[in-house]
N, C-alpha and C positions, 0 to 999 in steps of 0.2 A: 201852560201851553198843553194843547192835545197834540200827540205823536199821530202821523198819518197811520200806525197799525193800529189806533185804538178808534178810527173813525173809517175801517177798512173800505166801505163802499162809495164813500164821498166821491163825487162826479165831477167837481168843479174846484176852483181855487180857493173856496172856503174851508176845504178839508184841512187847510194847514193855520187857519184862524185859532185864537184862544176861545175860551168860554169864561163867561163871568162867575165867579163864586157868589153864592147868595145862600139866604136863609132857607131851611126845610119849609117843607109844603103845611100848609094850616086848611084844615077842612072847613072852617068857616070864611074864607078869604073871599071877596068879590072882586072880580077881575077888574083891573082898571081900564081908563079910556087909553086910547091908543098915544103914546109917547110920555104919559103921565109918570112923572119919578115916585116911585114907591119907597119912603125910607123904611128900612129894615134895622132895627136897633139890636145890636149884640153886645152883652153883658153877663159875662160867665168868669167864674174862679174856679179854680182846680187846686186840690191839694196832693202834693207828690208823696206817692207812697213807697215802701220798703223796696218793693220790687222794681221800681223805676228810678231808684236813686241811681247816678251816674249817667242818666242819658242826657244828651245836648237839649236844650231848652226848644229848638225847633223840631227836633225829633220826638219829643215829648207831646208838643203842642198839637203836631200832626195826628197823634195817636188819641188825643184828647177832643180836639175839634175838626172831627172827620169830615164835616160838611166843606171845609176850606183846604186848598191845596197846599204843600209845605213852603211853595215859593211865595205865596199871599203872605202865610203865616212868618215867613221871614221877613218879609217886609213890614208886617206890624209890629215885629219885635223891634225892628231898627227905628220904626218910625215914634216908638212908644204907645202904639194903641194895644200892645200886649206886654205886661209888667212882670218883672220877676222880682218878687217881694218887694212890690212897690215903687221899683226902679226900673230903669232902661239898662238893659245889658245886651251883649253881642249873642247872637243864635247858637255859637258853638259852647258857650257855659254850660258845664254840667251841673244838674241838679242835683240838690240832698232831699232826704226824708223830711218831710214836715213844710218843704218850701212851697210857697203859692204863685200859680202863674194866673194873671187875671186879664182875660181879653174884653175890652170895651171900645167898640166902634159902630159906625152908622153907614149900611149901604144904600146906594142910590140905584134902586133896580128899575129901568125903563123897560117898560112894556110896548114894543112899536108894533108887534104882529097881532091883528084884529081876530078876535073870534068869529069863525063863521060855521053855520049849521050846515055843516057837508058830512053826509053819510060816510061813516067808516065801519070796515068788516074787523070787528074783533074777534080773533080767534083764540086766544088766552089772555085770563086776566085773573090777578090777586091784588092784595093790597100792597105789592111793591113792582110788580113788573106787568107790563102791556104788552102784547105781539098782534099787529094790525096784518091782514092782507092787502096791500095796495094795488089799486087796479090799474091798469094801464092808462097813462095820458096825466096821472095826478103828479106833480112835482112834489119833493118832500118838503122843502121849507122855503120860504120868501126870498127872491134874490133879484138881481137885476132880470127886470122883465117878467117876472113873476111874484107880485107882492101879495096876491090874493089866490085862494083856492089851492092853498096848498094843504099839506097834511098837517103842517104844524097849526095853520088857521083852523084846520078840524078838531085837532087835540084840545086846543084852547077854547074852544067851544063846549066840547063834551066833559073835557076835565080842566076846568077854569084854576084849580088850586096848582096846576103846574105852570102858570104863567112865568114864575122866576127862574125855573129848571132849563138850563143852556137847550135851545131848541125844543123846548117842549117836554124834555127827557129824552130825546131821540138818542141813540146810543151809535147809531149808523146810518147810512142811507143807502138806496139803490136810485138808479136812473129812472126819468120819467116815463120812459118806454119800456122799461120791465117792470114786470108784475112781481108780487110776491110778498114774503114775510119781512117784517121789520120789527126790531127788538127795542122796548122804551121802556126806561126806568120811572116809575112814579115818585121817587123820592130822589134826593140828592144823594144820599148814601147807595141806593140801589143802583142809580145811573153810573156813578163812579166806578162802583164794584163790575158792573158789566163792561165797562170801558177796559177795565185792567184785563178781564177776561178775554176781550178782543186782542188786547196786547201780548199775553201769554198763551194765546192760541186755544183756550180750553172752550170758546163759543166756537160751533162748527156751522157752517152754512153750505148746503148743498143746492144746487142749480139744476134745471133741465133746458135742454135747448136743441132747437133743431138746425143742423149742420150741413153744408154742402161738402160731403166726402164721403167716400165708401168705408165699411166698417174695417177690413183689412189695414187699411191705411192710418186708420186713426188709432187703431189699436197699437200702433207703434209709437204713439205718442202719449204713453198712460201718465209720464210727469213730464210738464213744460216747465223748464227753469230758464226763464229769460228775463233779465231785467228791464224795467219799464221807466220810461222818463218822459217830460213834455215834450212834443215836437218841436223842432227848431224855428220852422219857419209858420207852420199851421197852429197856432197856440190853442184852440180848442181840442186839439187832438192829443193821443198820447201815442208812443211809439216803442218798439224795442230798441234799447239801445246800450251800447258797453257802460255808459256813464250813469245809467238808470237806478232806481233802487231795486233791490231783490224782489221777486215775483215768481211764485210758483204755483201752478195750477194742476190739479190731478183730474183723469178723466176715469171716472169710478167706474162707468158703466156704457158701453156702446150698443145701441140697439138699432139694427139696418131698418130702414122704413123703405126703401127700395136699393139699388145696384150703387146708386150716387149719393143718398141723402139718410141721416142717421139722426137718431134722439139720443143726445148725450145727456148723462148724469154727470155733473162737475163739482168737484169740492176745491175749497179755496184753502190753501196753506198761510198764503199772505193776502192781503188787500189792498190792491193800487188803483187807481181811478180807471175803469173802462177794462180791468184785466182780464177777464174771460174773454171778452171781445177782442182785445188786442192779441191775446195769446193765439187764439184761434185761428184769427186773420194772419198772424206770425208763420203758422205751419200751413196756411195757404187752404184751409177749411173753415170759411167764415160763417158766422151766423143768419140764416135767412132773414131778410128784412133789415139786416144793418146797413143803412145807406151809409155811414162813415167809414168802416172798415170792411164792408163786404164787396161792394161794386158788382162788376161783371161776374165775377168767379162765383157768384151764388147760382148761377145758371148753368148746370152742366148737361152731358149728352144723354140721348135717350128719354128726354121728357115728352109727355105728350103735350097737347097745345093748353090742355086744362090744368095740368100741372105747372106749365111755364107760366100762365097766367096767375096762378095762385100763389108762386113766388114773388112773382113781378109785381104783384098787387099787396103783398103782405105788409100793412102799413107800418111795422115797427120791427126791431130786433126780436126774432123768436127766443126769448129767455124769460127764466121764470124761476124766482127763488122759492123752492117748495119746503126744503126742510130746516128748521132752526134748531140748535140745540145748545143748552148753556145750563151752568150750575146755579141753581136758586140763590141770590144774594143773601137771602135770609135763612133759608131752611137747610142749604147745603145740599139739598136733592138735585139729581139729575133731571133736567126737564126737556122734552122734545116735542114740537109742535110741527105738523105739517099740514100743507094744503094742496088740493088737486090743480093740476094744469088747466089754464083757463080755456074757455070754449074756442076762442080764434088759434089758439095753437093745436087744440084737438082737431078742427076743422082741417087745418093745414096738413097734419099728420095723416090724418084720413086720405085725403087726396094724394098724397104722395104715396101712401102704402097700395092704392088702387091697383089691383092686377098684379102684385108683386108676389111671387112665389120663392121664399126662401129655401133654397136647395140645402 
C-alpha cells in the first residue's frame, strides 16, 4: 500500500488506495482493449552470494525482484510462489551462500483505462522519467465522474508501454483546476524510486499562487505548521484539525501586487490533500478563485471595479506548480524542471498590479 506521503498531491480518497504490482515495461507491447486481462508470467531464479548470506528470504527477495513490494513478495513466499531451495519456507529464514530462490507466478493485469489522443505538454523526458505540464481543467486520472479525458488516458495513448504501471506511471498528482508540473516514472523501478523520494522529501515542488493578503502580514507566516484532516461534515473538504496528519507549508517569497494582494512562491515540506489551499485559508489569506476555501475573503478593500470583477470572475484557484526537482532514479543526478505561470494568472496579476506604486 502507498503511504500518503508518497503521493503527496493526490486530491481524493484514491490517495489511500494500493497499487498493483506488475511486470516491467516492454517496448513491443500492444495496448490491450478495455478490461482485457493481460497475463504476465514471472519465472526467475537467483543464487545467494557471499555478501548476501545471512539476509532474511524476504529481504533478499526485495533486493533481487525490485519490481515488487516486500509485502507482495512475503505473500508469495508464504503461498509457495517463491521457493527457497525448492521448498516453502517462512519469510524470516536466513539464507546461506549458494542457496537458490525461485519466483514463479502469473499476474493478471487489467487495463481498464482507455488510451485517448489528447495533447500533452512534455517539458522533460528521458528513458526513465517524464515531466508533464498539466493544463487547467484536466483531471489527472480516471475516477467517479471522470472516466475519460484524463492525463492517464493521454499517457496511455502516447506511451502505450506504460499500461501496466500503476496510474500509467504517475508519482503524484495535482487538482483538476491547478496547473503545472507532474512527475511520471516510465518504468516500474523508476516510478517506485521516485515515490520513495517523495516519502523521504528529496523531491521538491514549488508553487506560485495569487492570494488575498498584504505582504507584511504574509511575511509573518513564513512557515505554516498545522495538521490537516478530512472535514467531519463536508467530506469533500479538508480542514486544519488537531487530530489531522502533519502538514507543513513554507512561504518562500512574497511579492506584492498591490496593497492587499500578493504573488506567493510556496514550497511543500509535506503533502496533504489541498494542503496549500487549506493552509492559506486557515491563516485568512485564501487563494484567489478558490471557491471551496476562499469565499468572500477573496475580496479586499481598495479594489477598482475592474479588479473586483477580475477576482470574482477568475474561474479556478490561481495556483500553479512551476518547479519540480528530483534525483534521477538511474543516473543519480539532480534534475530541476520549471514552467512559466499560465496566461490566465499572468493576466490576473497584471490587473491587480495596475496603478500600484510600491513605496
